[in-house]
N, C-alpha and C positions, 0 to 999 in steps of 0.2 A: 372242234371235236370235244365230246363230253369226257370229262375226267382228265383232260390235258391241262397241265399247268403252263401258262405262258408268262414269261418274265417281261413285263412291260415297265420300262423306266421312262418317266417323263418328268419334266419340271416346267413350271409356269409362274408367271408373275402378272399382277394387274395393278394399274395405277389410274386414278382419276386425275385428269389435268383440266382444271378450270380455265376458262377463257383468260382470266386474269394472270394465270401462271406463265403464259407465253409458250411458244414452241420450243424454245431453248431447254426448258425443263424436261420436255419429252425426249429430246436428243440426249441429254445428260443421263436421264433415267435408263434409256436403252443402252447407252455405252457402258454403264455400270453393270448391267446384266449380261451383256455380251462379253465383258471382261470376266465375269464369274464363269461363263461357259468356255473361256479360253479362246474365243473367236478373234479377239484383238491380236493374239499371237499366232494362232494357227490358220486363220482365214481373214486377214485384215481387209482385203478387198470386199469380201462378202459382208463383213461387219460394217464397213462404210456404206454399202448398199442398203443395209437394214436401217441405218441411222438416217440416210437420205429419205427412205420411204416413210419412216416415222415423222420426219419433218414435214413432208408433203401431206400425209394423211391427217396429221394433227392440225396443220394449217387449214386444210379443207373443212374439218369439223368446226374450228373456231371461226373462220371467215365466212364460209358459205352456209353452214348450218346454224351459225350464231349459237353454238352449243359447247358445253364442256365435252371433252374427249375422254372416253374410257379406253385405255390402252392396255392390251394384253399381249404378252410374249409367251409362246408355248413351244418348247423344244422336246421332241419325242425321240431323239437319237438319230433321226433321219432327215427331218425337216423342221425348220424354225418358221412358225406361223406368227405373223404380226397382225393383230386385229385392232381396228379403231372403230368404236361405236359412237354415234352422235344421235341427236334427237330429230334430225330431218329424215323424212321417209323418201325423199327424192334421191334416186340412185344416180351416182356420178357417171358421167360419160366423157371419155377422153375427147379433147377437141384440139384442133390445130390453132395455135396462137400465131398472130402476125409477127413479123420480124421485130417490130418495135414494141410489141406488147410486153408489159411488165409482169404478167401473170398468165395463167391458163395452160401451163405445161406440167402441172403436178402429176396427173395420172399418166401422162406420156412418159414421165421420168420413172414412175413406179412400174409401169409396164416394161420399161427398158432394163431395170435393175433386178426385178423379182423374177423368179422362175415362172410363177403364174399368180394371178390375183382375181378376186371376184368381189362382188357386192351383193348383199341380201337385205331385203326389208325385214324388219322385225316389228313387233307390235308397238314399240316405243321409239322407233327410228330406223336406222340402218347400221349395218356393220360392213366395213371394207376390210378384207383379209388379203395380205400379200404373203406368199410362201417362198422360202429360200432354202436351197439345198447347198450345203457347204461342200468344199472339196473332200474327197474320201478320207483324208487324214484327220478330219475333225469328228468323224462318226463315233469314235471311241472315247470322246472326252468325258462322258458321264461315268465311264468305268474307272477313270483316273482317281 
């Protein structure tokens, strides 16, 4: 509506994770920002799910794309979007890993813990985004 003022509150962070930094750096970075949002106290299971998704998506960028990972967290008060961009234009496809396989379960795990996820090609690679909706009690954290 024209002339209507909408109060939009969002917060986001971005971090480049070189292949040399390892996946642990991404998990620690995500935990720090989830702590700032209060998710570690208010929604610890969801925070753990986000950290697991960070681990899997950064691993995919480093291992399969042989690329640095550009990690972004965006919280708009309703949904936390985690995006990982890498230099490969090949879209990921979930696959079934054999019982003895040591890998191949990353996207299956992301699919299991995220409310939804998608991947999109971009001119310089692709971005995989996983979205998480916290329990209702977390929605007001930005107002605190």
